[in-house]
Rosetta silent file (secondary structure, phi, psi, omega in degrees, C-alpha in Angstrom):
SEQUENCE: MSVEQLQQILSVAPAGPDFANEPHVARKAFDGMLASLPVPEDITVAESSLGGVPVVRATVPESKIVETLVEMALEMAEEMGVDPESGEATPVVTVS
SCORE:     score description
SCORE:     0.000 S_00000001
   1 L     0.000  132.855  179.826 -159.607   19.834  119.989 S_00000001
   2 L   -79.794  163.557  177.245 -163.312   20.402  119.535 S_00000001
   3 H   -61.047  -39.679  179.255 -165.268   19.106  116.564 S_00000001
   4 H   -61.008  -43.433  179.442 -165.781   22.721  115.493 S_00000001
   5 H   -65.386  -41.531  178.345 -162.022   23.369  115.525 S_00000001
   6 H   -62.519  -43.650  178.950 -161.342   20.181  113.566 S_00000001
   7 H   -62.146  -37.835  178.535 -163.958   21.132  110.959 S_00000001
   8 H   -63.867  -43.697  179.109 -162.372   24.574  110.636 S_00000001
   9 H   -64.382  -45.689 -178.529 -158.950   23.041  110.014 S_00000001
  10 H   -64.992  -28.000 -179.166 -160.323   20.523  107.536 S_00000001
  11 H   -70.684  -27.324 -179.745 -162.157   23.274  105.646 S_00000001
  12 H  -103.345  -13.209 -177.415 -158.902   25.096  104.829 S_00000001
  13 L   -85.877  140.071  173.400 -156.591   22.093  104.593 S_00000001
  14 L   -70.876  172.171  178.386 -156.030   20.332  101.307 S_00000001
  15 L   -56.112  136.213 -178.031 -156.562   16.584  101.117 S_00000001
  16 L   -76.916  174.700 -179.164 -154.139   14.880  103.464 S_00000001
  17 L   -72.054  155.724  175.361 -151.551   12.286  102.582 S_00000001
  18 L   -92.193  104.893 -175.706 -152.425    8.671  101.977 S_00000001
  19 L   -73.190   -0.710  173.528 -150.592    6.899  104.794 S_00000001
  20 L   -78.360  -16.129  177.561 -150.991    3.596  102.952 S_00000001
  21 L   -70.406  170.486  173.032 -148.207    4.833  100.635 S_00000001
  22 L   -58.421  147.055 -176.446 -144.536    4.266  101.268 S_00000001
  23 H   -53.239  -41.619 -178.337 -143.353    6.492  104.157 S_00000001
  24 H   -67.277  -30.447  177.712 -141.263    8.808  101.949 S_00000001
  25 H   -73.521  -45.806  178.706 -144.244    9.385   99.632 S_00000001
  26 H   -63.363  -39.108 -179.405 -146.652   10.036  102.515 S_00000001
  27 H   -62.133  -43.218 -179.493 -144.083   12.349  104.182 S_00000001
  28 H   -62.660  -44.032  178.524 -143.751   14.468  101.028 S_00000001
  29 H   -65.608  -40.331  179.731 -147.551   14.844  100.775 S_00000001
  30 H   -63.572  -46.029  178.557 -147.798   15.566  104.522 S_00000001
  31 H   -60.966  -40.760  178.295 -145.079   18.249  104.343 S_00000001
  32 H   -63.943  -40.351  178.922 -146.840   19.828  101.364 S_00000001
  33 H   -62.979  -47.422 -179.561 -150.153   19.875  103.225 S_00000001
  34 H   -63.646  -38.084 -179.159 -148.599   21.547  106.284 S_00000001
  35 H   -65.091  -24.605 -177.616 -146.763   24.095  104.127 S_00000001
  36 H   -84.492  -11.441 -178.895 -150.074   25.195  102.604 S_00000001
  37 L   -84.051  140.830  179.549 -151.672   26.028  105.985 S_00000001
  38 L   -71.046  146.701  176.589 -151.436   29.603  107.254 S_00000001
  39 L  -106.203  125.632  178.483 -149.311   30.290  110.343 S_00000001
  40 L   -56.076  148.470 -175.723 -150.769   32.819  112.807 S_00000001
  41 L   -59.472  -30.159 -175.836 -148.766   36.051  113.057 S_00000001
  42 L   -87.502    5.551  177.740 -147.858   35.521  116.724 S_00000001
  43 L  -107.850  128.269  179.300 -146.216   32.132  116.087 S_00000001
  44 E   -97.690  132.182 -179.411 -142.548   32.059  115.070 S_00000001
  45 E  -121.750  131.626  179.445 -141.409   29.188  112.836 S_00000001
  46 E  -141.099  142.318  175.685 -137.758   28.289  112.220 S_00000001
  47 E   -75.061  144.699 -178.554 -136.020   25.366  110.568 S_00000001
  48 E  -153.547 -168.026  173.971 -133.809   23.333  112.883 S_00000001
  49 E  -143.519  152.335 -179.748 -132.592   19.777  113.390 S_00000001
  50 E  -135.080  107.981 -177.469 -133.090   17.176  116.063 S_00000001
  51 L    62.091   32.912  179.555 -130.559   14.363  116.170 S_00000001
  52 L    84.987   -1.504  179.729 -129.568   15.177  112.590 S_00000001
  53 E   -99.773  129.085  179.249 -133.170   15.066  111.355 S_00000001
  54 E   -64.663  135.819  178.748 -134.567   18.284  109.859 S_00000001
  55 E  -138.785  167.298  173.079 -137.464   19.710  111.891 S_00000001
  56 E  -115.003  126.108 -179.705 -139.507   22.885  112.088 S_00000001
  57 E  -100.597  122.984  177.894 -139.547   24.590  115.478 S_00000001
  58 E  -107.970  129.300  178.255 -142.679   26.593  116.295 S_00000001
  59 E  -109.768  123.609 -176.640 -142.581   29.085  119.160 S_00000001
  60 L  -112.312  135.603  177.545 -145.942   30.009  120.656 S_00000001
  61 L   -59.567  143.497 -178.523 -146.489   32.923  123.046 S_00000001
  62 H   -56.288  -37.376 -178.803 -147.105   31.801  126.633 S_00000001
  63 H   -62.135  -34.242  179.633 -150.440   33.645  126.685 S_00000001
  64 H   -70.751  -35.972  178.280 -151.667   31.540  123.757 S_00000001
  65 H   -64.013  -46.816 -179.824 -150.691   28.333  125.579 S_00000001
  66 H   -62.061  -45.459  179.610 -152.611   29.379  128.688 S_00000001
  67 H   -58.387  -43.338  179.931 -155.634   30.403  126.600 S_00000001
  68 H   -65.242  -42.934  179.266 -155.619   27.023  124.833 S_00000001
  69 H   -63.544  -39.891  178.288 -155.334   25.094  128.104 S_00000001
  70 H   -64.801  -44.277  178.413 -158.239   27.032  129.618 S_00000001
  71 H   -59.833  -43.501  179.961 -160.382   26.412  126.533 S_00000001
  72 H   -64.595  -41.156  179.516 -159.567   22.693  126.659 S_00000001
  73 H   -62.998  -42.081  178.189 -160.368   22.512  130.385 S_00000001
  74 H   -64.591  -40.136  177.613 -163.732   24.191  129.821 S_00000001
  75 H   -63.685  -42.937  179.267 -164.547   21.791  126.966 S_00000001
  76 H   -64.333  -41.857  179.269 -163.613   18.793  129.130 S_00000001
  77 H   -61.222  -43.168  179.443 -165.718   20.111  132.021 S_00000001
  78 H   -62.585  -43.477  179.184 -168.692   20.539  129.709 S_00000001
  79 H   -63.703  -31.088 -178.829 -168.258   16.994  128.355 S_00000001
  80 L   -87.369   -2.569  178.571 -168.102   15.687  131.928 S_00000001
  81 L    82.303   24.129  179.201 -171.259   17.564  132.919 S_00000001
  82 E   -98.296  130.516  176.500 -169.548   20.111  135.182 S_00000001
  83 L   -74.335  116.645 -176.879 -171.004   23.623  135.277 S_00000001
  84 L   -64.044  -23.550 -179.971 -167.991   25.902  134.613 S_00000001
  85 L   -77.680  -49.380 -174.643 -169.561   28.715  136.661 S_00000001
  86 L   -96.203  -22.131 -176.393 -170.434   26.829  139.843 S_00000001
  87 L    81.325    2.080 -179.863 -168.160   23.799  139.530 S_00000001
  88 L   -79.593  138.329  179.075 -171.120   21.562  140.341 S_00000001
  89 E   -93.840  140.834  173.133 -171.284   18.278  138.509 S_00000001
  90 L  -116.060  147.601 -178.662 -174.449   16.940  136.981 S_00000001
  91 L   -60.738  132.593  176.197 -174.809   13.300  136.005 S_00000001
  92 L   -90.514  -37.278  179.805 -173.776   12.630  132.446 S_00000001
  93 L  -123.596  133.175  175.446 -174.930    9.005  132.502 S_00000001
  94 L  -119.420  146.500  179.500 -177.799    7.701  134.556 S_00000001
  95 L  -112.925  127.954  179.654 -178.638    4.076  135.212 S_00000001
  96 L  -119.374    0.000    0.000 -182.266    3.122  135.637 S_00000001
């Protein structure tokens, strides 16, 4: 996740839970925070259970997964000093 993406999420998210609280208190605040965030139209969300524990199952279109992986790969390449067009690497750190 890029810094820009994190800032975007934080700008619409309410204050998060205080994880110093007892787990059941933090969980309630965490669930409330997640419930307040919008879900994109192309993502399907359904309640389910896993080993008897209630969970929420999110289904994401395959095209969105591929798009996200490509974006992440490009961000990593940029951080590593690789030109995404040519594939040539430039030194990120130099020692003198």
